[in-house]
C-alpha positions in Angstrom: 7.7 101.9 22.2 10.7 99.5 22.1 12.7 99.0 18.9 12.6 95.3 18.1 15.2 95.5 15.3 18.0 95.3 17.9 16.9 91.8 18.8 16.7 90.4 15.3 19.4 88.4 13.6 20.4 89.8 10.3 21.6 87.2 7.6 23.2 88.4 4.4 23.5 85.9 1.6 25.9 86.2 -1.3 25.6 84.1 -4.5 28.3 82.9 -6.8 28.4 83.7 -10.5 29.9 80.5 -11.7 29.3 76.8 -11.1 31.9 74.6 -9.5 34.2 72.9 -12.1 32.7 69.5 -11.9 29.2 70.8 -12.7 30.2 72.4 -16.0 30.3 71.1 -19.6 33.8 72.5 -19.8 35.1 69.7 -17.7 33.3 67.0 -19.7 34.6 68.5 -23.0 38.1 68.6 -21.5 38.1 65.0 -20.3 36.6 63.9 -23.6 39.3 65.7 -25.6 42.1 64.3 -23.4 40.8 60.8 -23.7 40.4 61.3 -27.5 44.0 62.4 -27.9 45.4 59.5 -25.8 43.3 56.9 -27.7 44.3 58.4 -31.0 48.0 58.2 -30.0 47.6 54.6 -29.0 45.7 53.6 -32.1 47.7 55.2 -34.9 51.2 54.4 -36.0 54.1 55.8 -33.8 55.6 57.6 -36.7 52.3 59.5 -37.4 51.3 60.5 -33.8 53.5 59.4 -31.0 53.3 59.6 -27.2 55.4 62.8 -27.0 53.0 64.7 -29.4 50.0 63.3 -27.5 51.2 64.5 -24.1 52.1 67.9 -25.7 48.5 68.2 -26.9 47.2 67.1 -23.4 49.3 69.8 -21.9 47.9 72.4 -24.3 44.4 71.2 -23.5 45.1 71.5 -19.8 46.4 75.1 -20.2 43.3 76.0 -22.1 41.0 74.5 -19.5 42.8 76.3 -16.7 42.6 79.6 -18.6 38.9 79.1 -19.3 38.2 78.3 -15.6 40.2 81.3 -14.6 38.2 83.6 -16.8 35.0 82.1 -15.6 35.9 82.7 -12.0 37.3 86.2 -12.5 35.3 88.6 -10.5 33.1 85.9 -9.0 32.8 84.9 -5.4 31.8 81.9 -3.5 28.5 81.6 -1.6 28.8 82.9 1.9 26.4 83.5 4.7 27.2 86.3 7.1 25.2 86.3 10.3 25.3 89.3 12.5 23.8 89.0 15.9 23.2 92.4 17.5 
């Protein structure tokens, strides 16, 4: 009796733990916060909240977003398909 397993293709699939960044609510919240900060700096008086402070807060938001994405991606892996033809 012949062993047919030698002729079969084996496919191994791996799934990812996290979504891509553009599919998350993190990105939407980040963009909304950045837009809010920039609009607030444009609307209020320069002496209350100027451009320098606004860009400082945008920088802090960016750092926070990058850290949150790094933590979300820590230990995860992208979807891969490994085909092994024997």
